[in-house]
C-alpha positions in Angstrom: 46.1 8.8 -1.2 44.3 11.7 0.1 43.9 12.7 -3.4 42.2 9.8 -4.0 40.1 10.1 -0.6 38.6 13.3 -1.6 37.6 11.9 -4.9 36.3 8.4 -4.2 34.5 9.4 -0.9 32.0 12.3 -2.4 31.0 9.2 -4.5 30.9 6.7 -2.3 28.7 8.4 0.0 26.0 9.6 -3.1 26.2 5.8 -3.9 24.9 5.0 -0.3 22.4 7.6 -0.7 20.9 6.2 -3.6 20.9 3.0 -2.0 19.4 4.5 1.0 16.6 6.0 -1.4 15.7 2.6 -3.5 15.5 0.9 -0.6 12.8 3.2 0.7 11.1 3.2 -2.5 11.4 -0.8 -2.4 9.8 -0.9 0.7 7.2 1.1 0.6 5.4 -0.2 -2.4 5.8 -3.4 -0.7 3.8 -2.1 2.5 1.3 -0.8 0.1 0.9 -3.9 -1.9 0.7 -5.7 1.8 -2.0 -3.7 3.1 -4.0 -4.4 -0.4 -3.8 -7.5 0.2 -5.0 -7.8 3.7 -7.7 -5.4 2.5 -8.9 -7.3 -0.2 -9.3 -10.3 2.0 -11.2 -8.7 4.8 -13.5 -6.7 2.1 -14.1 -10.3 0.1 -15.6 -11.6 3.4 -17.7 -8.9 4.0 -21.9 -9.7 4.5 -22.7 -6.2 2.2 -21.0 -3.9 -0.2 -21.0 -1.3 2.7 -19.1 -3.5 5.3 -17.0 -4.3 2.4 -16.2 -1.1 2.1 -15.5 -0.4 5.9 -13.8 -3.4 6.7 -11.3 -3.1 3.9 -10.6 0.4 4.9 -10.1 -0.8 8.7 -7.7 -3.3 7.4 -5.6 -1.0 4.8 -5.1 1.2 7.8 -4.4 -1.4 10.3 -1.8 -3.1 8.1 0.0 1.0 7.4 0.4 1.9 10.8 3.4 1.7 12.3 4.8 2.1 9.2 6.5 5.4 8.9 6.6 5.4 5.1 3.3 6.6 4.5 2.6 10.0 5.0 -1.3 9.8 3.8 -4.3 8.0 5.8 -6.0 5.3 3.5 -8.2 7.4 0.9 -12.1 6.2 1.0 -12.3 7.0 -2.8 -9.7 4.1 -3.9 -10.3 1.9 -1.7 -13.2 -1.1 -2.9 -14.9 -1.9 -5.8 -16.2 -4.8 -7.8 -19.0 -7.3 -8.6 -20.5 -7.1 -5.4 -22.3 -10.6 -5.0 -21.2 -14.5 -4.1 -18.7 -16.0 -6.7 -18.2 -11.9 -7.9 -15.1 -10.3 -7.9 -13.4 -7.2 -5.6 -10.8 -5.0 -5.9 -8.9 -3.1 -3.8 -6.7 -0.2 -4.4 -4.6 1.1 -1.7 -2.8 4.5 -2.1 0.5 5.9 -0.1 2.4 9.0 -0.5 6.4 8.5 0.8 8.0 11.4 1.5 12.2 11.5 0.0 13.0 15.1 0.3 16.2 13.7 2.6 17.5 12.4 -0.4 16.1 15.0 -2.8 19.9 16.4 -3.4 20.5 12.9 -5.5 17.8 13.3 -7.5 14.7 12.2 -6.1 11.6 13.9 -6.0 10.5 15.4 -2.8 7.5 13.0 -2.4 6.2 10.1 -4.6 3.1 8.2 -4.4 2.5 4.6 -4.9 -0.8 2.2 -5.5 -1.2 -1.1 -4.4 -4.1 -3.3 -6.0 -5.3 -6.5 -4.8 -8.5 -8.8 -6.5 -9.9 -11.2 -4.5 -13.4 -13.8 -5.1 -16.2 -13.1 -2.7 -16.7 -15.3 -0.1 -19.5 -17.7 -1.9 -20.4 -18.7 1.8 -20.4 -15.9 3.9 -24.3 -15.2 4.8 -25.5 -12.1 3.8 -29.3 -11.6 4.6 -32.0 -11.8 2.4 -34.1 -14.6 4.2 -32.4 -17.5 3.5 -30.5 -20.0 6.5 -26.8 -20.5 7.3 
């Protein structure tokens, strides 16, 4: 009985650590996708391209705040792009790096990068200036 326990216990613990590591990966990807969705929605109702960049970054950062998985801030260079006009489309990409160093002994890399991407139409009815009326 004790021999079986000595053989099975490390395998069982390694399996639990594998599940924990995979759960962290799935959770991190979910957080990044959610941040991208929040950011693209905020950017799609902005009144200017600069405002879309600002609102998108702010929404992504707020979405990731409080989630301890991501170890980096939202980067400006991967955030908002698209066809900036009423009825056009805007795409937001959010980048996140998580640390897996505490489960590295079972084969996970030290860090893993994730990208979340979301696309939305730019609101046709948002006032964008240019002499027209609301």
